[in-house]
N, C-alpha and C positions, 0 to 999 in steps of 0.2 A: 484480484489475481491477474487480470489483464494488465493493469497498471504495473504490477510487479514484474511481469514478463517484459514489458516495454523497457523498464528501468534496467533490468538485467541485460537485455540485448544492447541497449545504448551504452552501458558502462561495462561491457564484457572484459575489455583489457584492464580496466581499473580493478574489477573484481578479481581477475587473475593475479594481478600484482599484489593485492591485499592477501589473497589466499596463500601465495608463496611466502610472504613476509610472516604471516601468522603461523603457518606450518613450521617454519624454522624456529620461531620463538617458542612454540609449544614443544617441539622436539627437544631443544636444548633444555628447556625448563623441566621436561620429564626426566631427562638424564640427571639433572641436579636433584630432583625429587627422589630419584632412586637412591642416591648416595645419602640423602637426608634420612630416608626411611631405614636404610641399613644401620646408620649410626644410632638413630632413635631406638630401633629394635634391640640392637646389641647393648645399648646403655640400659634399657629397661630390664634386660635379662641379667646383666652382671650386678645391677643394683638390687636385685631381688633375692640374692643369696650370697653366701661366703663360699668361695671355691677353694678347696684344700686338695693338694695333690701330694703324691709320693715324691720325695726328694730324689732327683736323679740328674744325669748329665746328657740324656738323649736329646735328639732334636725335638723341639716342641715340649720340653720338660714341663710336667704338670698338666699336660693336656693329652698327648698321644704317647702313652707308655714311656714317659720320662723316668719313672721309678715306681717301685711298689709302695702301696699304702696298705699294710697288713690289717687284719681284722682287729687285732689288739690295739692298734693305733686309733682305729675308728671308734672303738669303745672309749678310749681316753678322750677323744674329741667330744663325744656325747656327754661326758662328765664335767666338761668345762662350764663354769657359771655363765648363764645367759643363753646357752645353746638349747634350741627347741627340738631339733631333729637333724639326723644325719643320714643321707642316702648314699650308699656306695655306688660308684660308677666305674665303668671301663670305657675309655675313649681311645679309638685306634684309627689310623689312616686306612681308608678302604683299600687303597693300592699302595703298599709301602715301597714298591719298586720305583715309583715316580716321586721325585722331590717336589713337594709343595710347601716347603717350610715358610712360614709367615705369609702365606697367601690368604686372600679373603674368600677364596672359592674352593677350599679343600673339601673333598668328600670324606666324611667320617662315619665310622660305626660307633654308636653310643649304646652301651649296655647299662640298664637301670635295675637297681634292686627294687622290685615291685612290691616287696613286703613293707616298704616304707613309703609314705606319701611324699610327693615332690615338695621339698621345703621352700622352693622359690616363691616368694610372696606375690610376684606378678604373673607367674605361670604355674598354678597349682596342677594344671594338666595342659599339655600343649594342645592347641586347637586343631581338631580333626575335621577335614572337609568331607571325607567319605570313609565309610567303615567305622572302625572303633580304635581306641587307644589300647595299649597293652594292659593285661590283667595279671594279677598274681597267679602263678601256676602255668602260665603260657610257656611253651617251648617251640623253637623252630618257627616262630612267626616274627614278622617285622612290620613296623610303621615307618613309612618313608616320607621325606620332605617333598614339597611340591615340585621344586626344580629337578630333584633326583628322579621323581616319578615321570616328569615330562620328558626328560632326556632319554629315558629308557622305555617309554611307552608302558609304564606300569599302572595298574589299578587294583582295586580290591579284588582278591582272588588270584592275582598274578603270582608266578613263581620266580624266585630270585635265588641265585646260587652264591653263597659266601664261603670262601675257603673250602670248596668242594661239597658243602652241605646245602641241601635244598631248604628254602624258607618260603612260607606263604605270606603274601602281603595282606594284612588284615585292616590296614588303615593308611590313608594319605592325608598329610597335614595340610592345613590351609597355608596359602602363600604368605609368609611372614616378612619377606624381603630382607632376611638376615640369615645367620649361619644355619639354623635348623632346616632351611629349605634344601640343604644338601646332605642331611643326616639320614642314616639308616639306623633306626632305634630298635633294639632287640632286648630280650631278657638278659640279665647280667650273666647267667650261667652260660648262655650261648656265646656272649661276647668273650668270656674267659676262655672258652674252647678255641675261639678264633685267635685270641692273643697267643695262646700256646702254639697254634698252627702256624702263625706268622713269624714267631720269634724262636729261632733255633737255639739261641743261648739259653732261653728259658726252658726249652725242651730238655737240653742237656742238664741243666740245674735240677729239674724235677726228677729226671731219670737217675741221676747220681745219688740222690738222697742226701746231698751235702747240706741242704737247707731244709729245716722243718717247716715246709709250706703246705698249706691246705688250699682247697679251691677258694675258700672265703678270704684268703690273703691276697688273691690276685685282683687287686683294684688299682687303677691309676689315679683315682681321685674320689672326692666326695663333695656333694652339695650340702651345705650346712645352713640351717635356718636359725633365727634368733627369737627369743621370747619378746612379747609385747612390752614396750617401754624401754627396751635395750637399744643402745647405739651399736649398729652393725660393725662399724669400724673398731669400736672398743672391744667387742666380742672377738673379732678377728685377731686383734693384737693380743688378747688374752690366750687364744688358741696357740698363737705363735710362741708365746712365752712359756706355756705350760706343757706343750706337747712337742717332743723332739722328733726330728727326722721328717718334717713336713714342709712343704711350700704353701704358705697361706697368702691368698690374694685379698688385700684390703679392698672392699667394694668401691670406695671413692677413688682409690688409686688406679684400679683396673678400668674404671670409667674414664679417667683422664688419659690412661694409656690408649684406650680404644679411640678416643677423640683425636689424640695427637697422631696416632698411626694413620688416620684417615684425613688428617688436616690438609694434606696436599691436594687430595682429590676434591675435598670440600671447597678449598680456595679456587681450584681450577674450574670447577663447574659453576661456582658463584661468579667468577670472572666471565666465563662464557655466557652465562645467563644475562649478566649485566650488558655485555657486548651485544647479545641478541636483542635485548630490550631496546638499546639505543639504535642499532642498525634497523631492526624491524620497525621501530617507531618512526624513524626518519623516512624509511621507505614508504610506510603506510601514509604518513602525513603528506609527503611529497606527491604520492600518487593521487590522493584525494584532492589536494589543492590544484594539481595540474588538471584534473578532470573538470574542476569548476572554472579555471581560467580558460579552458578550451571553449566554454560557452559564453565568453565575454560578449560576442556579437549578439547572441540570442538574448542576453540580459539587456543589452543596450536597446534592441528593438522593442522589447517588452516595456521598458521604462518610457520609451518615446511614445508608446501607445497608451500610457497611463498607469502601468503597474507601479505600485509603491514598493518601498524598501521592505515593508512588512510582508507583502505578497511574495517578493523574491526570496526573502529569508525563510518563509514558511516552506516554499517549494524546495529550496536547497536543503533545508533541514530534513524534510521527509525523504528526499532522494538519498542524501548522505547516510541517513539511518538505514535505509533499505540496502544500500550498496555495502556499507561496512558490516552490517549484520550478516548479509549473504557471504561476503568474503571471509569474515571471521569464522562462520560456521563451516564453510568449505575448507578453510585452513586447518581447523581443528580435525575435521574428518580426514583430511590428507595426512596429518601428523599421526592420527590413530591408525590409519591404514599402514603407513610406513613403519610405525612402531610394532604393529602386529606381525608384519612380514619379517622385520629384523629380529624381533624377539623369538619368533618361530624358528628362525635359523639358528639363533644363539642358544635356544633351549636344548639343542643336541649336545652341547657341552655344559649343561646345567647353569646357563647364564640368563640373566634378564637385565637389559640395559635401560629400559624405560619404565617409569611409573606415572601414569596419567591420573593424577589425583583430581577429585572434583574441584578443589580450590584452585588448582592450576588451570583447568579448563574454563571455569567461571571467570577467573582473573584475566585470562588471555582474551576472552570474548568481550568482557567489559572494557579492557584496555583498548582493544581495536575499535570498538564502537565510539568510546569517548574521544579517543585521539582523532579518529576519522571525522567526527562531527566538529570537533574544535578546528581542525585544519580546513574543513569546508566553510565553517563560519568565518574564519580569518580571510580566506580567499574571497568570499562573498562581500565582506566589508571592503576589501580592496577594490572590488569591481564596482560596487555602488558608489564609491567615492568619486568615480569618474562621471562626467556628463554623458547622456545617452549618445550624443554625436561622437565623443571621443571613444566610447566603448565600441560603437559600430565601426569606427575607423580602424581601431586596433585589431578588432576581430577579423576585419577584411584583410 
């Protein structure tokens, strides 16, 4: 411990330089990881079900009240060959007065028909961090996404008002780093009431009696599962062919759409990550090499007194390991602290900018240690190639 304190004091500026370089590398890597997790989570979700929506011309058609999907149409979907289950859904913007068309951070109300199990093969039930998920027969209760809960200070037992009606929060989802983090999930009957309350045109239509609509007809879409052994794309095409008046999302096409819509951000953060790797790596290597070259006179004196290259190499290796490991750990701690502060501020608007995955932290630490040791070894090789007298002269 005494020896470590001596090394830390002697290499304080070197450790500080490594800390800053590693912190920048980890922070940019965490932003890139956040985008990767968003894409992976969305991809996993859309590939687990066939999404069918009512045909309409509204903004967000097929997702946020673009058109009606009547109960009769849902029954027809269930009769298509290869279909295993159909869950009616209502998806609405939480605040329809604010335009969030095609954003990745839209807050949505999702109403689920709890009499039908979720047909999504990858999410039979959304993971709950606290409390419970919705049950059949529930009314005026909600399960909220992690980001939504954090931005409003909600927890199990909290009260939430939606379209003037009070709801009790019975569950908070685990942080999924994708769209459900900003969802408010309620029973479908409650979501239908909210839809009518939000949409004056629908209110007029129902009041006039011009259309023979019942509550069961008020659906914006449905999640459709497929039987084992069936190709989901083929089942989706079959639904599109046999059922009129619907928008059917082909799972593979929706996956490609998701990836293409986030391709710019993926490329941007990949480029920033590569740049951080190069700049951080060069800074770390230069800092470590410079620290070794500063001791050229010390090494010359030790060689003149009989120290061998092996002795000097062992000394430099031990010190470089201690320095880079200390600097790497301090850099990771600094990045985690900055990330927590920034994410805490961003949580007020349901955002999360960083994701510090174990692979990122382990990779950054290993990278800093290996590169630092390599730079120190190269600098030591350059020093020992000089005669003791030349090393002392240059050091002086």
